[in-house]
Each structure stands twice: as C-alpha cells, then as structure tokens.
C-alpha positions as CSV (number, residue, x, y, z in Angstrom):
1,X,0.0,-0.1,0.0
2,X,2.8,2.7,0.6
3,X,4.5,1.5,-2.4
4,X,0.8,2.4,-4.3
5,X,1.0,6.1,-2.8
6,X,4.1,6.1,-3.0
7,X,3.9,5.5,-7.2
8,X,1.2,8.1,-7.0
9,X,3.0,10.8,-6.2
10,X,4.1,13.7,-8.5
11,X,7.4,14.2,-9.2
12,X,9.8,16.7,-11.4
13,X,10.8,14.1,-13.0
14,X,7.4,12.6,-13.5
15,X,6.1,16.2,-14.6
16,X,8.8,16.2,-17.4
17,X,8.2,13.3,-18.4
18,X,4.7,13.8,-19.2
19,X,5.4,16.9,-20.3
20,X,7.4,16.4,-23.0
21,X,5.6,13.0,-24.3
22,X,2.3,15.0,-24.7
23,X,4.0,18.0,-26.2
24,X,6.3,15.5,-28.9
25,X,3.3,13.6,-29.3
26,X,0.9,16.7,-30.0
27,X,3.5,18.1,-32.4
28,X,4.0,15.0,-34.8
29,X,-0.2,14.5,-34.8
30,X,0.3,18.7,-35.6
31,X,3.1,17.7,-38.9
32,X,0.9,14.8,-40.0
33,X,-2.5,16.5,-39.8
34,X,-0.6,19.5,-42.0
35,X,0.5,16.8,-44.6
36,X,-3.3,15.7,-45.7
37,X,-4.7,19.5,-45.2
38,X,-6.5,19.2,-41.6
39,X,-4.6,22.5,-40.8
40,X,-7.4,23.4,-37.9
41,X,-7.5,20.0,-36.2
42,X,-3.6,20.0,-36.1
43,X,-3.8,22.5,-34.3
44,X,-5.9,21.8,-31.6
45,X,-5.8,18.1,-31.5
46,X,-5.7,16.9,-28.2
47,X,-5.8,20.6,-26.2
48,X,-7.6,18.7,-23.2
49,X,-4.9,17.0,-22.5
50,X,-3.6,20.3,-20.8
51,X,-6.5,20.9,-19.0
52,X,-6.0,19.8,-15.2
53,X,-8.3,16.9,-15.0
54,X,-6.0,15.2,-17.6
55,X,-3.0,17.0,-16.5
56,X,-2.6,16.1,-13.1
57,X,-3.6,12.7,-13.7
58,X,-1.2,12.1,-16.7
59,X,1.6,13.7,-14.1
60,X,0.4,11.4,-11.2
61,X,0.6,8.3,-13.5
62,X,3.5,8.7,-15.9
63,X,5.8,5.9,-15.7
64,X,8.2,5.8,-18.7
65,X,6.3,7.7,-21.6
66,X,6.0,4.3,-23.4
67,X,2.6,3.9,-22.0
68,X,-0.7,5.7,-21.4
69,X,-0.7,7.2,-17.8
70,X,-4.2,6.4,-18.5
71,X,-3.3,2.5,-17.5
72,X,-2.0,3.6,-14.1
73,X,-5.2,5.4,-13.1
74,X,-7.1,2.2,-14.4
75,X,-4.8,0.3,-12.4
76,X,-5.6,1.8,-9.4
77,X,-9.5,2.8,-9.6
78,X,-10.9,0.5,-12.3
79,X,-11.3,3.1,-14.6
80,X,-9.7,6.0,-15.9
81,X,-11.8,9.4,-15.0
82,X,-8.8,11.4,-17.6
83,X,-9.6,8.8,-20.1
84,X,-13.5,9.7,-20.1
85,X,-12.8,13.1,-20.1
86,X,-10.9,12.9,-23.4
87,X,-12.9,10.9,-25.1
88,X,-15.4,13.0,-24.1
89,X,-13.8,16.1,-25.3
90,X,-12.1,14.7,-29.0
91,X,-13.9,13.7,-31.5
92,X,-10.9,11.7,-33.2
93,X,-11.6,9.2,-30.6
94,X,-14.3,6.1,-32.1
95,X,-15.3,5.8,-28.3
96,X,-17.1,9.7,-28.6
97,X,-18.7,7.9,-31.4
98,X,-21.4,5.9,-29.6
99,X,-25.3,6.3,-28.9
100,X,-27.9,4.8,-28.0
101,X,-30.0,2.6,-30.1
102,X,-33.4,3.6,-30.6
103,X,-35.0,0.3,-30.7
104,X,-32.4,-2.2,-28.5
105,X,-31.6,-5.6,-28.8
106,X,-32.9,-7.1,-25.8
107,X,-29.6,-9.2,-25.4
108,X,-27.5,-6.8,-26.8
109,X,-25.6,-3.6,-25.1
110,X,-27.9,-0.5,-25.5
111,X,-24.4,2.0,-26.6
112,X,-24.2,1.2,-30.6
113,X,-21.3,2.8,-32.2
114,X,-21.9,6.1,-34.6
115,X,-19.8,6.1,-38.4
116,X,-17.3,8.8,-37.8
117,X,-17.2,11.3,-40.6
118,X,-13.5,10.8,-42.6
119,X,-12.1,14.0,-41.4
120,X,-12.1,12.5,-37.5
121,X,-11.1,8.9,-39.1
122,X,-8.1,10.7,-40.8
123,X,-7.4,12.2,-37.9
124,X,-7.6,9.6,-35.4
125,X,-5.2,7.8,-38.2
126,X,-2.5,10.3,-37.7
127,X,-2.9,10.0,-33.8
128,X,-2.2,6.2,-34.0
129,X,0.3,6.6,-36.1
130,X,1.8,9.6,-33.8
131,X,1.4,7.2,-30.8
132,X,3.4,4.7,-32.3
133,X,6.3,6.8,-33.1
134,X,5.8,7.9,-29.7
135,X,5.6,4.8,-27.1
136,X,8.0,2.9,-29.8
137,X,10.8,5.4,-30.2
138,X,13.7,4.3,-32.5
139,X,12.5,1.0,-33.0
140,X,8.8,2.6,-34.3
141,X,8.0,0.5,-37.8
142,X,5.3,1.1,-40.5
143,X,3.9,-1.6,-39.0
144,X,3.3,-1.1,-35.5
145,X,-0.1,0.9,-35.7
146,X,-1.8,-2.0,-37.7
147,X,-0.1,-4.3,-34.8
148,X,-1.7,-2.5,-32.4
149,X,-4.9,-1.9,-34.3
150,X,-5.3,-5.4,-34.5
151,X,-4.0,-6.2,-30.8
152,X,-6.8,-4.4,-29.1
153,X,-9.8,-4.6,-32.0
154,X,-11.5,-7.4,-29.5
155,X,-12.9,-4.7,-27.4
156,X,-13.3,-1.4,-30.1
157,X,-16.7,-0.4,-29.9
158,X,-16.5,0.6,-33.4
159,X,-19.0,1.2,-36.4
160,X,-18.1,-1.6,-39.5
161,X,-18.0,1.2,-42.3
162,X,-15.7,3.3,-40.1
163,X,-13.3,-0.2,-38.7
164,X,-13.1,-0.5,-42.9
165,X,-11.9,2.5,-43.3
166,X,-9.5,2.7,-40.5
167,X,-8.3,-1.0,-41.1
168,X,-7.8,0.1,-44.9
169,X,-5.5,2.7,-44.1
170,X,-3.4,1.1,-42.0
171,X,-2.9,-1.6,-44.4
172,X,-1.8,1.4,-46.6
173,X,0.7,2.4,-44.4
174,X,2.0,-1.0,-43.6
175,X,2.4,-2.3,-47.1
176,X,3.5,0.4,-48.9
177,X,4.5,3.1,-46.6
178,X,3.8,6.3,-44.8
179,X,4.1,8.4,-48.1
180,X,1.7,6.6,-49.8
181,X,-0.9,6.6,-46.8
182,X,-0.3,10.4,-46.9
183,X,-1.3,10.8,-50.5
184,X,-4.1,8.5,-50.7
185,X,-5.7,10.3,-47.7
186,X,-4.6,13.8,-48.6
187,X,-6.3,13.2,-52.4
188,X,-8.1,10.4,-52.6
189,X,-10.0,9.4,-49.0
190,X,-10.4,13.3,-47.5
191,X,-11.8,14.3,-51.4
192,X,-15.0,11.8,-50.3
193,X,-14.1,9.4,-53.0
194,X,-15.9,6.1,-52.5
195,X,-13.6,3.7,-51.0
C-alpha cells in the first residue's frame, strides 16, 4: 500500500516526462495533419490534455513515456477519469462516437457505434501513427500502428464502416509506407471518393 502511494506521487521527473511526451505527440500529430490538409484539427488536437483533469492525472500516473498514464489510473481505480474526460471532448476517438440505439435488441448492449466523419477518421489515423512513434521511439516501423489496432480490436466498439476505413488505411501504411498513405488520405479519402 505504501509503494502504491509512492507511485502516485507527482514528482518533477514525472512532470517533465509527461509534459515532454504530450508535447512531442501533439507536434507529431500537427505535422501529420498538416500534411493531409487538416490544419485546424492539427492545431487543436488533444488540447484537453492540458486541462487540469487530464494533466494532473498524467503527472501522477506517468511511468516511462512508453505507455499511457491512463492505464495507471485504471489499475488503481478500475477506470480512468482522465480518459473519460478526454474521449468525451475529442472527436478523433471512436469512443466519442457512440449513442443509444432507438430500438435496442434485448440481449445486446443498448449502446451502438456511430459512423465517424472522414475528417475525424483521418485525424484518428494520424493520432495512432504519432502515438506509435512516441511509444516505440527508435524501434518504430510502419507496421506498428496496424499491429496495435489488431491487438486491441476485440474490445473496440467501432462502427463497421469506420473500422473498414481505418483498417484499410493502416494496411496501406503497413504495406506501402507513410508517403503513399499520406497521398491516399489527402488526395482520395478526404476528397470523399468511394472506398
């Protein structure tokens, strides 16, 4: 119990580490969003991370910059308030896009995923690539974002069309590289062409 309290203390090391991680991530997403023409979304991406409800939890649960501090809060409390705050304010997270079904099936959860607009799917894609680069540092490869998606998909509440689009673009990255993906997203996907 004493060790757990010690791990939750905010220290200068944690403040510096978390601050560096979120700023590096934000700059990567900004650069990627600018490359695909999402200028406003690049500038405003993840601003809620700088609000006290998210920032203080990030300082408290920061570990090593290779995993989200939200997981530390989840381990302690069974949930992450910082994550719930974050996903409720950032449309590039598929968790934002859920709603109650008007006619729920009796043996299913009444929540249903809603199809995401393409501009937010594109921002989510840039977010995932940037997070993979942040967490994997010099070991990052173009395969990491698809591997991470496939690893976690069993617990995603994601609209089938959104999932198809995201997976398809992650495959382009995986098989053809970042330059080809950027071209596809900017010149085809965000222009509204049929997939």
